[in-house]
mmCIF entry with sequence, helices, sheets and N, C-alpha, C, O atoms, coordinates in Angstrom:
data_MODEL
# 
_entry.id   MODEL 
# 
_entity.id                         1 
_entity.type                       polymer 
_entity.pdbx_number_of_molecules   1 
# 
_entity_poly.entity_id                      1 
_entity_poly.type                           'polypeptide(L)' 
_entity_poly.nstd_linkage                   no 
_entity_poly.nstd_monomer                   no 
_entity_poly.pdbx_seq_one_letter_code       
;(UNK)(UNK)(UNK)(UNK)(UNK)(UNK)(UNK)(UNK)(UNK)(UNK)(UNK)(UNK)(UNK)(UNK)(UNK)(UNK)
(UNK)(UNK)(UNK)(UNK)(UNK)(UNK)(UNK)(UNK)(UNK)(UNK)(UNK)(UNK)(UNK)(UNK)(UNK)(UNK)
(UNK)(UNK)(UNK)(UNK)(UNK)(UNK)
;
_entity_poly.pdbx_seq_one_letter_code_can   XXXXXXXXXXXXXXXXXXXXXXXXXXXXXXXXXXXXXX 
_entity_poly.pdbx_strand_id                 A 
# 
loop_
_entity_poly_seq.entity_id 
_entity_poly_seq.num 
_entity_poly_seq.mon_id 
_entity_poly_seq.hetero 
1 1  UNK n 
1 2  UNK n 
1 3  UNK n 
1 4  UNK n 
1 5  UNK n 
1 6  UNK n 
1 7  UNK n 
1 8  UNK n 
1 9  UNK n 
1 10 UNK n 
1 11 UNK n 
1 12 UNK n 
1 13 UNK n 
1 14 UNK n 
1 15 UNK n 
1 16 UNK n 
1 17 UNK n 
1 18 UNK n 
1 19 UNK n 
1 20 UNK n 
1 21 UNK n 
1 22 UNK n 
1 23 UNK n 
1 24 UNK n 
1 25 UNK n 
1 26 UNK n 
1 27 UNK n 
1 28 UNK n 
1 29 UNK n 
1 30 UNK n 
1 31 UNK n 
1 32 UNK n 
1 33 UNK n 
1 34 UNK n 
1 35 UNK n 
1 36 UNK n 
1 37 UNK n 
1 38 UNK n 
# 
_struct_asym.id          A 
_struct_asym.entity_id   1 
# 
loop_
_struct_conf.conf_type_id 
_struct_conf.id 
_struct_conf.pdbx_PDB_helix_id 
_struct_conf.beg_label_comp_id 
_struct_conf.beg_label_asym_id 
_struct_conf.beg_label_seq_id 
_struct_conf.pdbx_beg_PDB_ins_code 
_struct_conf.end_label_comp_id 
_struct_conf.end_label_asym_id 
_struct_conf.end_label_seq_id 
_struct_conf.pdbx_end_PDB_ins_code 
_struct_conf.beg_auth_comp_id 
_struct_conf.beg_auth_asym_id 
_struct_conf.beg_auth_seq_id 
_struct_conf.end_auth_comp_id 
_struct_conf.end_auth_asym_id 
_struct_conf.end_auth_seq_id 
_struct_conf.pdbx_PDB_helix_class 
_struct_conf.details 
_struct_conf.pdbx_PDB_helix_length 
HELX_P HELX_P1 AA1 UNK A 8  ? UNK A 21 ? UNK A 8  UNK A 21 1 ? 14 
HELX_P HELX_P2 AA2 UNK A 25 ? UNK A 37 ? UNK A 25 UNK A 37 1 ? 13 
# 
_struct_conf_type.id          HELX_P 
_struct_conf_type.criteria    ? 
_struct_conf_type.reference   ? 
# 
loop_
_atom_site.group_PDB 
_atom_site.id 
_atom_site.type_symbol 
_atom_site.label_atom_id 
_atom_site.label_alt_id 
_atom_site.label_comp_id 
_atom_site.label_asym_id 
_atom_site.label_entity_id 
_atom_site.label_seq_id 
_atom_site.pdbx_PDB_ins_code 
_atom_site.Cartn_x 
_atom_site.Cartn_y 
_atom_site.Cartn_z 
_atom_site.occupancy 
_atom_site.B_iso_or_equiv 
_atom_site.pdbx_formal_charge 
_atom_site.auth_seq_id 
_atom_site.auth_comp_id 
_atom_site.auth_asym_id 
_atom_site.auth_atom_id 
_atom_site.pdbx_PDB_model_num 
ATOM 1   N N  . UNK A 1 1  ? -2.523 2.790  -24.354 1.00 0.00 ? 1  UNK A N  1 
ATOM 2   C CA . UNK A 1 1  ? -1.075 2.722  -24.291 1.00 0.00 ? 1  UNK A CA 1 
ATOM 3   C C  . UNK A 1 1  ? -0.588 1.286  -24.394 1.00 0.00 ? 1  UNK A C  1 
ATOM 4   O O  . UNK A 1 1  ? -1.139 0.412  -23.724 1.00 0.00 ? 1  UNK A O  1 
ATOM 5   N N  . UNK A 1 2  ? 0.390  1.018  -25.181 1.00 0.00 ? 2  UNK A N  1 
ATOM 6   C CA . UNK A 1 2  ? 0.918  -0.344 -25.333 1.00 0.00 ? 2  UNK A CA 1 
ATOM 7   C C  . UNK A 1 2  ? 2.066  -0.538 -24.308 1.00 0.00 ? 2  UNK A C  1 
ATOM 8   O O  . UNK A 1 2  ? 3.030  0.227  -24.271 1.00 0.00 ? 2  UNK A O  1 
ATOM 9   N N  . UNK A 1 3  ? 1.924  -1.546 -23.520 1.00 0.00 ? 3  UNK A N  1 
ATOM 10  C CA . UNK A 1 3  ? 2.995  -1.827 -22.540 1.00 0.00 ? 3  UNK A CA 1 
ATOM 11  C C  . UNK A 1 3  ? 3.713  -3.089 -22.714 1.00 0.00 ? 3  UNK A C  1 
ATOM 12  O O  . UNK A 1 3  ? 4.596  -3.465 -21.943 1.00 0.00 ? 3  UNK A O  1 
ATOM 13  N N  . UNK A 1 4  ? 3.271  -3.808 -23.859 1.00 0.00 ? 4  UNK A N  1 
ATOM 14  C CA . UNK A 1 4  ? 3.919  -5.107 -24.133 1.00 0.00 ? 4  UNK A CA 1 
ATOM 15  C C  . UNK A 1 4  ? 5.393  -5.055 -24.339 1.00 0.00 ? 4  UNK A C  1 
ATOM 16  O O  . UNK A 1 4  ? 6.108  -6.019 -24.064 1.00 0.00 ? 4  UNK A O  1 
ATOM 17  N N  . UNK A 1 5  ? 5.840  -3.967 -24.807 1.00 0.00 ? 5  UNK A N  1 
ATOM 18  C CA . UNK A 1 5  ? 7.332  -3.885 -25.085 1.00 0.00 ? 5  UNK A CA 1 
ATOM 19  C C  . UNK A 1 5  ? 8.210  -3.541 -23.905 1.00 0.00 ? 5  UNK A C  1 
ATOM 20  O O  . UNK A 1 5  ? 9.437  -3.567 -24.001 1.00 0.00 ? 5  UNK A O  1 
ATOM 21  N N  . UNK A 1 6  ? 7.578  -3.216 -22.788 1.00 0.00 ? 6  UNK A N  1 
ATOM 22  C CA . UNK A 1 6  ? 8.365  -2.964 -21.592 1.00 0.00 ? 6  UNK A CA 1 
ATOM 23  C C  . UNK A 1 6  ? 9.017  -4.222 -21.094 1.00 0.00 ? 6  UNK A C  1 
ATOM 24  O O  . UNK A 1 6  ? 8.357  -5.261 -21.056 1.00 0.00 ? 6  UNK A O  1 
ATOM 25  N N  . UNK A 1 7  ? 10.274 -4.192 -20.709 1.00 0.00 ? 7  UNK A N  1 
ATOM 26  C CA . UNK A 1 7  ? 10.960 -5.321 -20.099 1.00 0.00 ? 7  UNK A CA 1 
ATOM 27  C C  . UNK A 1 7  ? 10.253 -5.806 -18.862 1.00 0.00 ? 7  UNK A C  1 
ATOM 28  O O  . UNK A 1 7  ? 9.694  -4.976 -18.146 1.00 0.00 ? 7  UNK A O  1 
ATOM 29  N N  . UNK A 1 8  ? 10.235 -7.036 -18.565 1.00 0.00 ? 8  UNK A N  1 
ATOM 30  C CA . UNK A 1 8  ? 9.404  -7.598 -17.496 1.00 0.00 ? 8  UNK A CA 1 
ATOM 31  C C  . UNK A 1 8  ? 9.949  -7.018 -16.138 1.00 0.00 ? 8  UNK A C  1 
ATOM 32  O O  . UNK A 1 8  ? 9.144  -6.819 -15.228 1.00 0.00 ? 8  UNK A O  1 
ATOM 33  N N  . UNK A 1 9  ? 11.291 -6.737 -15.965 1.00 0.00 ? 9  UNK A N  1 
ATOM 34  C CA . UNK A 1 9  ? 11.663 -6.185 -14.723 1.00 0.00 ? 9  UNK A CA 1 
ATOM 35  C C  . UNK A 1 9  ? 11.167 -4.793 -14.449 1.00 0.00 ? 9  UNK A C  1 
ATOM 36  O O  . UNK A 1 9  ? 10.989 -4.403 -13.295 1.00 0.00 ? 9  UNK A O  1 
ATOM 37  N N  . UNK A 1 10 ? 10.945 -4.045 -15.500 1.00 0.00 ? 10 UNK A N  1 
ATOM 38  C CA . UNK A 1 10 ? 10.330 -2.746 -15.333 1.00 0.00 ? 10 UNK A CA 1 
ATOM 39  C C  . UNK A 1 10 ? 8.858  -2.889 -14.916 1.00 0.00 ? 10 UNK A C  1 
ATOM 40  O O  . UNK A 1 10 ? 8.395  -2.148 -14.049 1.00 0.00 ? 10 UNK A O  1 
ATOM 41  N N  . UNK A 1 11 ? 8.136  -3.802 -15.501 1.00 0.00 ? 11 UNK A N  1 
ATOM 42  C CA . UNK A 1 11 ? 6.739  -4.025 -15.133 1.00 0.00 ? 11 UNK A CA 1 
ATOM 43  C C  . UNK A 1 11 ? 6.752  -4.488 -13.671 1.00 0.00 ? 11 UNK A C  1 
ATOM 44  O O  . UNK A 1 11 ? 5.860  -4.111 -12.911 1.00 0.00 ? 11 UNK A O  1 
ATOM 45  N N  . UNK A 1 12 ? 7.719  -5.279 -13.265 1.00 0.00 ? 12 UNK A N  1 
ATOM 46  C CA . UNK A 1 12 ? 7.760  -5.772 -11.914 1.00 0.00 ? 12 UNK A CA 1 
ATOM 47  C C  . UNK A 1 12 ? 7.956  -4.578 -10.920 1.00 0.00 ? 12 UNK A C  1 
ATOM 48  O O  . UNK A 1 12 ? 7.346  -4.517 -9.853  1.00 0.00 ? 12 UNK A O  1 
ATOM 49  N N  . UNK A 1 13 ? 8.818  -3.665 -11.332 1.00 0.00 ? 13 UNK A N  1 
ATOM 50  C CA . UNK A 1 13 ? 9.010  -2.465 -10.485 1.00 0.00 ? 13 UNK A CA 1 
ATOM 51  C C  . UNK A 1 13 ? 7.802  -1.646 -10.375 1.00 0.00 ? 13 UNK A C  1 
ATOM 52  O O  . UNK A 1 13 ? 7.480  -1.141 -9.300  1.00 0.00 ? 13 UNK A O  1 
ATOM 53  N N  . UNK A 1 14 ? 7.077  -1.487 -11.518 1.00 0.00 ? 14 UNK A N  1 
ATOM 54  C CA . UNK A 1 14 ? 5.784  -0.680 -11.534 1.00 0.00 ? 14 UNK A CA 1 
ATOM 55  C C  . UNK A 1 14 ? 4.840  -1.297 -10.595 1.00 0.00 ? 14 UNK A C  1 
ATOM 56  O O  . UNK A 1 14 ? 4.208  -0.604 -9.798  1.00 0.00 ? 14 UNK A O  1 
ATOM 57  N N  . UNK A 1 15 ? 4.714  -2.631 -10.660 1.00 0.00 ? 15 UNK A N  1 
ATOM 58  C CA . UNK A 1 15 ? 3.731  -3.351 -9.822  1.00 0.00 ? 15 UNK A CA 1 
ATOM 59  C C  . UNK A 1 15 ? 4.112  -3.181 -8.367  1.00 0.00 ? 15 UNK A C  1 
ATOM 60  O O  . UNK A 1 15 ? 3.234  -2.917 -7.546  1.00 0.00 ? 15 UNK A O  1 
ATOM 61  N N  . UNK A 1 16 ? 5.373  -3.319 -8.008  1.00 0.00 ? 16 UNK A N  1 
ATOM 62  C CA . UNK A 1 16 ? 5.855  -3.135 -6.647  1.00 0.00 ? 16 UNK A CA 1 
ATOM 63  C C  . UNK A 1 16 ? 5.541  -1.693 -6.173  1.00 0.00 ? 16 UNK A C  1 
ATOM 64  O O  . UNK A 1 16 ? 5.119  -1.499 -5.033  1.00 0.00 ? 16 UNK A O  1 
ATOM 65  N N  . UNK A 1 17 ? 5.739  -0.723 -7.015  1.00 0.00 ? 17 UNK A N  1 
ATOM 66  C CA . UNK A 1 17 ? 5.487  0.636  -6.656  1.00 0.00 ? 17 UNK A CA 1 
ATOM 67  C C  . UNK A 1 17 ? 3.994  0.809  -6.322  1.00 0.00 ? 17 UNK A C  1 
ATOM 68  O O  . UNK A 1 17 ? 3.623  1.388  -5.301  1.00 0.00 ? 17 UNK A O  1 
ATOM 69  N N  . UNK A 1 18 ? 3.178  0.295  -7.208  1.00 0.00 ? 18 UNK A N  1 
ATOM 70  C CA . UNK A 1 18 ? 1.688  0.379  -6.927  1.00 0.00 ? 18 UNK A CA 1 
ATOM 71  C C  . UNK A 1 18 ? 1.316  -0.227 -5.679  1.00 0.00 ? 18 UNK A C  1 
ATOM 72  O O  . UNK A 1 18 ? 0.472  0.307  -4.960  1.00 0.00 ? 18 UNK A O  1 
ATOM 73  N N  . UNK A 1 19 ? 1.917  -1.367 -5.351  1.00 0.00 ? 19 UNK A N  1 
ATOM 74  C CA . UNK A 1 19 ? 1.636  -2.073 -4.120  1.00 0.00 ? 19 UNK A CA 1 
ATOM 75  C C  . UNK A 1 19 ? 2.045  -1.222 -2.883  1.00 0.00 ? 19 UNK A C  1 
ATOM 76  O O  . UNK A 1 19 ? 1.350  -1.225 -1.867  1.00 0.00 ? 19 UNK A O  1 
ATOM 77  N N  . UNK A 1 20 ? 3.154  -0.514 -2.988  1.00 0.00 ? 20 UNK A N  1 
ATOM 78  C CA . UNK A 1 20 ? 3.648  0.381  -1.950  1.00 0.00 ? 20 UNK A CA 1 
ATOM 79  C C  . UNK A 1 20 ? 2.592  1.523  -1.790  1.00 0.00 ? 20 UNK A C  1 
ATOM 80  O O  . UNK A 1 20 ? 2.103  1.795  -0.694  1.00 0.00 ? 20 UNK A O  1 
ATOM 81  N N  . UNK A 1 21 ? 2.283  2.149  -2.902  1.00 0.00 ? 21 UNK A N  1 
ATOM 82  C CA . UNK A 1 21 ? 1.374  3.313  -2.860  1.00 0.00 ? 21 UNK A CA 1 
ATOM 83  C C  . UNK A 1 21 ? 0.014  2.916  -2.288  1.00 0.00 ? 21 UNK A C  1 
ATOM 84  O O  . UNK A 1 21 ? -0.614 3.687  -1.562  1.00 0.00 ? 21 UNK A O  1 
ATOM 85  N N  . UNK A 1 22 ? -0.445 1.669  -2.633  1.00 0.00 ? 22 UNK A N  1 
ATOM 86  C CA . UNK A 1 22 ? -1.747 1.188  -2.274  1.00 0.00 ? 22 UNK A CA 1 
ATOM 87  C C  . UNK A 1 22 ? -1.812 0.508  -0.933  1.00 0.00 ? 22 UNK A C  1 
ATOM 88  O O  . UNK A 1 22 ? -2.873 0.069  -0.489  1.00 0.00 ? 22 UNK A O  1 
ATOM 89  N N  . UNK A 1 23 ? -0.620 0.423  -0.265  1.00 0.00 ? 23 UNK A N  1 
ATOM 90  C CA . UNK A 1 23 ? -0.611 -0.269 1.034   1.00 0.00 ? 23 UNK A CA 1 
ATOM 91  C C  . UNK A 1 23 ? -1.283 0.516  2.073   1.00 0.00 ? 23 UNK A C  1 
ATOM 92  O O  . UNK A 1 23 ? -1.409 1.734  1.954   1.00 0.00 ? 23 UNK A O  1 
ATOM 93  N N  . UNK A 1 24 ? -1.748 -0.177 3.156   1.00 0.00 ? 24 UNK A N  1 
ATOM 94  C CA . UNK A 1 24 ? -2.391 0.566  4.256   1.00 0.00 ? 24 UNK A CA 1 
ATOM 95  C C  . UNK A 1 24 ? -1.480 1.637  4.812   1.00 0.00 ? 24 UNK A C  1 
ATOM 96  O O  . UNK A 1 24 ? -0.258 1.495  4.767   1.00 0.00 ? 24 UNK A O  1 
ATOM 97  N N  . UNK A 1 25 ? -2.057 2.718  5.339   1.00 0.00 ? 25 UNK A N  1 
ATOM 98  C CA . UNK A 1 25 ? -1.256 3.860  5.952   1.00 0.00 ? 25 UNK A CA 1 
ATOM 99  C C  . UNK A 1 25 ? -0.260 3.395  6.948   1.00 0.00 ? 25 UNK A C  1 
ATOM 100 O O  . UNK A 1 25 ? 0.836  3.947  7.044   1.00 0.00 ? 25 UNK A O  1 
ATOM 101 N N  . UNK A 1 26 ? -0.625 2.359  7.720   1.00 0.00 ? 26 UNK A N  1 
ATOM 102 C CA . UNK A 1 26 ? 0.316  1.886  8.753   1.00 0.00 ? 26 UNK A CA 1 
ATOM 103 C C  . UNK A 1 26 ? 1.632  1.488  8.156   1.00 0.00 ? 26 UNK A C  1 
ATOM 104 O O  . UNK A 1 26 ? 2.702  1.826  8.662   1.00 0.00 ? 26 UNK A O  1 
ATOM 105 N N  . UNK A 1 27 ? 1.528  0.740  7.037   1.00 0.00 ? 27 UNK A N  1 
ATOM 106 C CA . UNK A 1 27 ? 2.802  0.330  6.422   1.00 0.00 ? 27 UNK A CA 1 
ATOM 107 C C  . UNK A 1 27 ? 3.593  1.536  5.887   1.00 0.00 ? 27 UNK A C  1 
ATOM 108 O O  . UNK A 1 27 ? 4.817  1.552  6.021   1.00 0.00 ? 27 UNK A O  1 
ATOM 109 N N  . UNK A 1 28 ? 2.981  2.482  5.324   1.00 0.00 ? 28 UNK A N  1 
ATOM 110 C CA . UNK A 1 28 ? 3.651  3.677  4.855   1.00 0.00 ? 28 UNK A CA 1 
ATOM 111 C C  . UNK A 1 28 ? 4.243  4.379  6.019   1.00 0.00 ? 28 UNK A C  1 
ATOM 112 O O  . UNK A 1 28 ? 5.365  4.870  5.887   1.00 0.00 ? 28 UNK A O  1 
ATOM 113 N N  . UNK A 1 29 ? 3.598  4.480  7.167   1.00 0.00 ? 29 UNK A N  1 
ATOM 114 C CA . UNK A 1 29 ? 4.132  5.120  8.352   1.00 0.00 ? 29 UNK A CA 1 
ATOM 115 C C  . UNK A 1 29 ? 5.382  4.392  8.809   1.00 0.00 ? 29 UNK A C  1 
ATOM 116 O O  . UNK A 1 29 ? 6.375  5.018  9.179   1.00 0.00 ? 29 UNK A O  1 
ATOM 117 N N  . UNK A 1 30 ? 5.328  3.039  8.782   1.00 0.00 ? 30 UNK A N  1 
ATOM 118 C CA . UNK A 1 30 ? 6.471  2.288  9.232   1.00 0.00 ? 30 UNK A CA 1 
ATOM 119 C C  . UNK A 1 30 ? 7.695  2.605  8.292   1.00 0.00 ? 30 UNK A C  1 
ATOM 120 O O  . UNK A 1 30 ? 8.826  2.754  8.754   1.00 0.00 ? 30 UNK A O  1 
ATOM 121 N N  . UNK A 1 31 ? 7.431  2.693  7.054   1.00 0.00 ? 31 UNK A N  1 
ATOM 122 C CA . UNK A 1 31 ? 8.534  3.019  6.050   1.00 0.00 ? 31 UNK A CA 1 
ATOM 123 C C  . UNK A 1 31 ? 9.115  4.345  6.358   1.00 0.00 ? 31 UNK A C  1 
ATOM 124 O O  . UNK A 1 31 ? 10.331 4.506  6.257   1.00 0.00 ? 31 UNK A O  1 
ATOM 125 N N  . UNK A 1 32 ? 8.311  5.328  6.735   1.00 0.00 ? 32 UNK A N  1 
ATOM 126 C CA . UNK A 1 32 ? 8.840  6.658  7.023   1.00 0.00 ? 32 UNK A CA 1 
ATOM 127 C C  . UNK A 1 32 ? 9.650  6.690  8.307   1.00 0.00 ? 32 UNK A C  1 
ATOM 128 O O  . UNK A 1 32 ? 10.621 7.439  8.412   1.00 0.00 ? 32 UNK A O  1 
ATOM 129 N N  . UNK A 1 33 ? 9.257  5.884  9.280   1.00 0.00 ? 33 UNK A N  1 
ATOM 130 C CA . UNK A 1 33 ? 10.047 5.676  10.552  1.00 0.00 ? 33 UNK A CA 1 
ATOM 131 C C  . UNK A 1 33 ? 11.379 5.129  10.187  1.00 0.00 ? 33 UNK A C  1 
ATOM 132 O O  . UNK A 1 33 ? 12.406 5.604  10.670  1.00 0.00 ? 33 UNK A O  1 
ATOM 133 N N  . UNK A 1 34 ? 11.384 4.095  9.308   1.00 0.00 ? 34 UNK A N  1 
ATOM 134 C CA . UNK A 1 34 ? 12.635 3.449  8.931   1.00 0.00 ? 34 UNK A CA 1 
ATOM 135 C C  . UNK A 1 34 ? 13.578 4.457  8.288   1.00 0.00 ? 34 UNK A C  1 
ATOM 136 O O  . UNK A 1 34 ? 14.774 4.484  8.577   1.00 0.00 ? 34 UNK A O  1 
ATOM 137 N N  . UNK A 1 35 ? 13.011 5.293  7.403   1.00 0.00 ? 35 UNK A N  1 
ATOM 138 C CA . UNK A 1 35 ? 13.847 6.299  6.711   1.00 0.00 ? 35 UNK A CA 1 
ATOM 139 C C  . UNK A 1 35 ? 14.424 7.269  7.815   1.00 0.00 ? 35 UNK A C  1 
ATOM 140 O O  . UNK A 1 35 ? 15.566 7.713  7.691   1.00 0.00 ? 35 UNK A O  1 
ATOM 141 N N  . UNK A 1 36 ? 13.682 7.575  8.826   1.00 0.00 ? 36 UNK A N  1 
ATOM 142 C CA . UNK A 1 36 ? 14.164 8.539  9.826   1.00 0.00 ? 36 UNK A CA 1 
ATOM 143 C C  . UNK A 1 36 ? 15.266 7.906  10.571  1.00 0.00 ? 36 UNK A C  1 
ATOM 144 O O  . UNK A 1 36 ? 16.202 8.628  10.915  1.00 0.00 ? 36 UNK A O  1 
ATOM 145 N N  . UNK A 1 37 ? 15.279 6.579  10.883  1.00 0.00 ? 37 UNK A N  1 
ATOM 146 C CA . UNK A 1 37 ? 16.326 5.936  11.592  1.00 0.00 ? 37 UNK A CA 1 
ATOM 147 C C  . UNK A 1 37 ? 17.571 5.990  10.801  1.00 0.00 ? 37 UNK A C  1 
ATOM 148 O O  . UNK A 1 37 ? 18.638 6.217  11.371  1.00 0.00 ? 37 UNK A O  1 
ATOM 149 N N  . UNK A 1 38 ? 17.506 5.786  9.452   1.00 0.00 ? 38 UNK A N  1 
ATOM 150 C CA . UNK A 1 38 ? 18.670 5.872  8.661   1.00 0.00 ? 38 UNK A CA 1 
ATOM 151 C C  . UNK A 1 38 ? 19.148 7.278  8.557   1.00 0.00 ? 38 UNK A C  1 
ATOM 152 O O  . UNK A 1 38 ? 20.156 7.541  7.902   1.00 0.00 ? 38 UNK A O  1 
# 
C-alpha cells in the first residue's frame, strides 16, 4: 500500500492513534476514567 500521498497531518493522526492503542493499560484506564468524569 502506498502511503506517500497521504497529507502529513493524517499520518500524524495515525501515528498518535497507534501510540494510544499501544500505550500501557494503565494509561488507557486513566483515559476511560477521564471520559467518565466528563
